[in-house]
N, C-alpha and C positions, 0 to 999 in steps of 0.2 A: 388541529387534531386535539381532541379532548381525551382526557385520561379514561381508560377503561375501568380503572380501580379508583374509588373515591379516596383511598389512603395515599398520601404523598410519600414516596419512597426516597430514601437516600441511597444513591448508587455510587460506589467508589470505582473510578476507572484508573487502572494501573498499567498503562502501556509501556512497552519497551522504549528506550530513549532514542528512537530513530524516527525519521519523518513519516514513513509509511504507517507504522502502528499508531503514531500520534494523530495523523490526519484521519485515520479510520475511527479512532476513539472520539475525536471531536465530532465527527458525523453522528456517531451513536449518542453522544451527549446532547447534541442539538435535538435529536428526535425525542429523547427522554424529557428534556426540558419543555419542549412543545406539548408534551402529554401531561405536564403538571408535576413532574418529579424533579428531584434535586440531584444533579450530577456533581460529584466532587473529584478533582484530579489529584493523583499522587504522582508528582513529576519532579525532575531535576530543575534547577533554576534557569537552565537554558530556555525553558518554555514558559516561564512565569508571565512575561508580558503578553505573549500570544494568547495564553489562556485567559488572562485578565481582560484583555481587549474584547474577548467574546463573552465576558461577564459570567464566567464559571468560578466556583470556589476552588481554591488550591491548597494543598498541603505538600510541603517540600520533603523530598527524600534525601535531604542533606541540610547542612547548616545554611541559613539565609545569609545573603550579603546585601548590605545597604545599597550598593551601586545598582543592583538588579532592579530596585524599585524605581529608579530614575531613568533607566535606559529607554531608548525609543523602541516601541513594540516590534516593528518590522525588522529592526537591526538585531534584536535578540534572537528572533527566529533564524535570521540569516547567519548570525554568529554560530548557531548550532549547526547550520548547513556547512559553514566554513570548516568547522571541526570535522564533520562527517567526511567532507571531501579530502581534507588533510589525512585523516586516519585511514581512508580507503583508496588512496591514490593508485594502489596496485590493481584495483578493480576497473580502473578507467583505461584499460589497454585492450588491444585486439587479440583476444585469446579464445580458445574453444570453450564451449559451455562446460566441459568436464574440467578444464584447467581453472576456470573461474570458480567452479564449485569446490574443488579441492582447496583452492586459495582461501575461500570463505571459511571452510570448516577447519583449516589448519590452526587458526587462532581464535576464531569467532566465538565458539562455545566457551572456551576458557575466559575470554573477555566478558561475556555475558554473566558467567558464574561470579567472576570477581565483582562486577557491578552489583549483582543482586546480594552478594555477601555484605557489601557495605550498606545496602539499603534495608536489610532485615530489621535492625532496631528501630529505624525511623518508621517503617511500614507497620511494625507492631504498635508503636505509639499512635500512629494515624488511625488505625482500625479501632483502637480503644477510645480515641477522642471522637471520631466521626460516627461510630456505631452504625455502619452501613447495613442496609437490608440485603443488599446484593453487592458483590464485587465482580467487575469485568476486567480480566487481565488479557492484554493482547501481547503475547510472547510466544517464543518457540521452546521455552523451557518451563519446567514446573517451578513455581515459587513456593518454598516451604512455609513461609508465614501465612500465605493465603490458604494453602492446602490444610495447614494445621489449625486455622481459625475455625470458629463455629459458624461462620457466615457462608451461606450458599454462594458459589461462585460460577461464573460463566467463562469458559476458555474461548477467546476470540483468536481466529487465525486469519490475518489480513494478507493473504498470499494466494497464489493460484492453488486451487484445491488438489491438483496433482501432487503437490508437495506435502500433502497430508501423509505421504508414505513415511515421513519421519515419526508418525504417530500410529497409523494403521496401514500396513502394507497390503497391496492387492496386486497379484501378478498379472491380472487382466489389463493393467495399465502400465505404461513405460515408467521408469524412474523419473522423479521430478527434477526440475532445474536444468534439464539438458535440451529442451526444445525438440523432443522427439514426438512425432505424430502418432496418435492412437491408431491411425489407419496404416502406418508404415511397416516396414520390415521389423519384426520383433525377434529376430534370431539372436541379436546381441543384447537384448534388454537385461537379461540376468547377469551378464558379464559387467555391463555398465552399472547395474544396481549394486553389485558387490563392490565394485570399484568406489562408488560413492559412499557406501557404508564404511569401507576401510579407511576412507579419508577422515572420518570422525571417530574412529575406534579409540584412539588414545585419549581423546577428550571425553569420550563416553565413560571410560573407566574412572577418570577424575570426577566426572559428573555423578556417577553412581555412588562414589564415596561421599560426595558432598550431600546427596540426598539422604544417605544413611545417617550422616552426622545430625541431621534435623529430624530423624525419625520418619521420613517419608518413604513410601513404597518405591522400589527401584523400577525404572522403566525396563522394558525388554531390551535385550542387547541391541545396540545401535540406535534405538529409538530415543527421541529427545523429550517428548512429553506424552502423558496419557490423557485421554479425554476427561473432561469434568464429569463427575457422576450426575450433575444437574443438567448441564447443557454445554455443548460446544458449537460455536457458530463460525461461519466463514462468509465472505463477501464475493459473490460471483454471479453474473447473469445466467439464468437457468438455461437459456438457449445454447450456451457454450459450456455448461457444466458437464461433468463426466459421469453423472449418476445413471445415464443410460447404459453405461458399461459396468460401473461399479456402484451399486446402491450403498448408502451409508446407514449406520445404525440410527435408531429412532431418536437418540439424544443429540444427533447432529442436525443443524438447521442452516440452510443456505439462504442468503439474502442478496438481492440484486445489487444493492448499493445503499450505503448510509450517506446520502448526498449532503455535503456541506453547503451552507447557504452563502458563506463568505461575508457574513454580516450585512450591513446595509449599503456597502459600497456599490456604486453604479459605474459600469464601464462603457465608454463610448469610443468608437473607432476614431483614432487620431486623424486630423485633417489630411496629413500627408498620405494616408491610405484611403480615406473616404473619398478623396478627389481623384483617385486613380481607378482604372478599370481592372477587371480580372476578379476571379474568385478569391475568397478570403480563407487563408490557411493558417493554422496555429502550430508552431514548432516549440516543443518543450522536451528536453531530455532529463527532466527531473533535477532534484537538488544535487545529485552526484554527477550525473552525466554532463550537465552544463558546466561542470568544473574542468572538463577536458577542453582547453582552449584550442588546441590544434584541430580537434574534431569539429568544434563549433565553427571555426574558420573555414574548414573544408566544406561543411554543409551550407554556410552562408554564401560561399563563392559559387556553389552549384545553383542554389535557389535564386541567386541574383540574375540568372539567365532565364528565369521563368516569367511568363506573362502575368502571373498571379501575384497577389499581395500576401504578405506574411507578418503575423504577429509573433514575436520571438521572446520567449522567457530566457533572458541572458544568463541568469544565475549568479553565483557568488563571485565569479571573475569577469563580471560584466564590463569592467573598464579595461580589459586586456584585448578586446577586439571591437571592430566597428561593423555596423550593419549596412546593407546595400540600400539603394534608393527605394526599392519596392518593399521595404521592411520598416517596422517600428518595433521597439522592444525596450524593456527595462530589466533591472535586476530581478524584480519580482513582478509577476503578472497574475491578476486574480483569475485563476483558471476556471472556477465555476461560473464566473461572469462572462468569460470569453467563449467557452465552448458552445453556449446556445446560439451564438451569432456567426460562427465560422462554418465553412463548408467541408472542411477536412482537418483532421488532427494528425500531425506527425509526432509520434511519441516514443519514449523509451519502453513503454509497456509496463510501467510499475502498476501494481494492482489498483491503487486508488485512481490513477489517471485512466487506466483501462476501463474500470467500471463506471467512472464518471462519464467517459466518452460514450459508452453504450447507453447510459441512462438519458443522454441528450440526443441519441440517435444519429451519431456521426460516423462515417467511414473513417478508417485510419490506416496509416502506414506505420508499422512498428519497427523501430531500431533497437532490438534488445541488446543490453550491455552486460547483464549478469543475472544470476539466480532465476527467479520465476518469470522474469521478463522474456526469457527464451520460450517458456511454455505458453505465455500469453500471446506472443507473436505467432507461434505455430498454430495455436487454437483459432486465432482470428483468420489465418489463411485457410485452415482446414474447414472452417464453418462458413467461409465466404463473406466475411465482413471487412476484409482489407488485405493488405499485402505485407509480408515480412521481408525486410532487407537488412543486410549487414551495413551499418553506417560507415565502417572503416573501408569497405571494399566495393560497395555498389558504385557503378559508373555514373557519370553525369547523365548519360542517356537513360539508364535504368531508372534513376530517381525522377527525372523530369517526365518521362513517359508514364511512370507509375502514378504520379500526381494527376496527370491529364486523364489517364484511364479511369481512376476512381471518381474524379469530378464529373466525368461524362457518362458514367454508368447509371442510368436512370433506375434500373431494376435494383441495383445495390443501394442506391439512395433511398428508395422506397422500403427496402428490406430493413435498413437501419432505422428509418423513421418508425416502422412498426414496432421494433423492439423498444425504442425509446418511449413510444406511446404506451406500450404494455407496462413498462416499468413504472411510469408515472401514474397510470390509472389503477394499478393493482393494490396500491397502498400497503406494500410490504412493511412499511415503517410501523403501521399499527400492529402487525403481527409480531414485530420485534418487541414493541412495548408490552404486549400481552405475554410474550415469553418471559421477559424480565419480571413482570408482576407475578407470574406463576412460579418462577424460580424462588422468588422472595418468600413464598409460603412453605418451601421445602425445608426439612430439617436434616442435619447431617447424622 
């Protein structure tokens, strides 16, 4: 892809220090670099080796440590995942979507504010040094330094768009993060919506005071961020988007996927699987979900009874359990290399995994664990691209029959193929580059 603009832009990417926002930002950075622009990451040292491995420039949001420069690249990423699992152990339990949501907002907003508070002086120096033409921030909160800079910025939301209700509320849709169907009973929507709001009210007051401290406009009560005056973007396949029910303002732009290339690594099916019969299925519960060893053991025991073959992303606790004979897996599996060659994806439904799966045209079984994963799982089922199951409660028969059902549904397979072909042929990445270039010309 060639640049639409002859001028090379410097684009500063400042994602939240979590796997989801980071992976979405890496996808955007790859698109921008392919178009001839210069992406620069502002990140914590947990990510320095991962970003360097992909040959992007880095500016640290903290003091550097010499040991970070010598660490193995994959180990650094997984160390970050280790920390995420340890910090979010409470989310790896079988609870209702509302219980998970309340748990997230009890401390999450305060933790994000604390992180951004320590990052502000570093980010100020980075902006002065890098002199970006555009900043892309992937976060659920307003960043005062970015807001107060004279640099046009894009707000990126790497989550199910139903959860934009923390920014703009629309009563035509159910509250986000609860896995409610748009087509279902709406009699309790407002009760649930208020319950979700109340769970973040105390944090919102502290957040309000923090924004005022930096001279930023205060969000509306309960809301976590306001849209960028330049552009707000989100990642979601248009066939599953909610714009048919709730149109978004003109400054909002949806993109099917910012697909990561996974660099030049090549993945080949290991011999122990290539020499077996059966369809090929990929199982990944993400960086957090895979940290629940009991759950992974449960799923492995069930899938061991299937006639099919399984590639398993074992995750940070890979050494705590063994796989069955019809499986192969490692701590880290190159997902964007695996998805094109499998017949089915069993996923936690994180937004990056969800959109990558759709871009490769694969049916899926979604095991939602927390937050927008519940919404993605329900949307897949509502729109007929897969099945939603509770990974803690589904029976052996339910899971095995669901796998066979999806693998043998020719109409579904063709339907998934069509959305994958549409995404790959429409060249939305070029539209993203054009948007960034246009934003760079705007003045505050």
